[in-house]
Structure formats: C-alpha cells, structure tokens
C-alpha positions in Angstrom: 7.0 -4.3 12.8 6.6 -3.7 16.5 5.2 -5.8 19.2 3.0 -4.1 21.7 0.9 -5.6 24.4 1.3 -9.1 23.1 -0.1 -8.3 19.7 1.8 -7.9 16.5 1.4 -4.5 14.8 2.3 -4.1 11.2 3.4 -0.8 9.6 0.9 -0.2 6.8 1.3 1.6 3.5 -1.9 3.1 2.3 -2.2 3.2 -1.4 -4.8 5.5 -2.9 -4.2 4.6 -6.6 -5.7 1.5 -8.2 -3.0 1.5 -10.8 -0.2 1.6 -8.2 -2.0 -1.2 -6.2 -2.0 -3.3 -9.4 1.6 -2.6 -10.0 2.5 -3.6 -6.5 0.5 -6.9 -6.9 2.3 -7.6 -10.2 5.6 -7.1 -8.3 4.8 -9.7 -5.6 3.2 -7.6 -2.8 -0.1 -8.7 -1.2 -3.0 -6.5 -0.3 -3.7 -6.9 3.4 -6.9 -4.9 3.4 -9.1 -2.5 1.5 -11.2 0.3 3.0 -13.2 3.2 1.7 -11.5 6.5 1.5 -13.2 8.8 4.1 -12.2 12.0 2.2 -13.3 11.0 -1.3 -16.5 9.1 -1.8 -16.3 6.1 -4.1 -12.5 5.7 -3.8 -10.8 2.8 -2.1 -7.6 2.7 -0.1 -5.5 -0.4 -0.6 -3.3 -1.4 2.3 0.0 -3.2 2.0 2.7 -4.1 4.6 5.1 -1.2 4.6 8.8 -2.0 3.9 11.9 -0.5 2.4 11.5 -2.8 -0.6 7.9 -1.7 -1.1 9.0 2.0 -0.9 11.6 1.3 -3.6 9.1 -0.3 -5.9 6.7 2.7 -5.4 9.5 5.1 -6.2 10.3 3.2 -9.4 6.6 3.3 -10.3 6.4 7.1 -9.8 9.5 7.6 -11.9 7.9 6.1 -15.0 4.2 6.8 -14.4 2.2 9.7 -15.7 -0.8 9.2 -13.4 
C-alpha cells in the first residue's frame, strides 16, 4: 500500500477466473470490487487486495488446477 496525496491507494490483484475468485473467497480473501472485462464481453474481473499471501494462494491454486 502506498499513501499519495492524502488518500490511501491499494495494490489490486485482478482475477479473471470465477473459479479462482471462489477459491480465494474460500481461503479468506475478500473481493473489493467487480468490473466488466473490457477485452471480453460478458466476463467479469474480480478485484482483491494484492499481497504476498494472496500470490502464494494463487500459486497453490495454479499448481493443482486444470482450468
């Protein structure tokens, strides 16, 4: 996190997979926002606060997932 101009700015991890987003939710992470994917119609982007722990959990998911 960085503080710039008096406002707090979070580093955001953009998740393009609904399955991965569900896995992160099950593992205690919270979605901080959802937006439409501008490149692919009908797909959502799930936003999480980026952290080392989140990246480790994503890596663990990718090791066992056949998405």
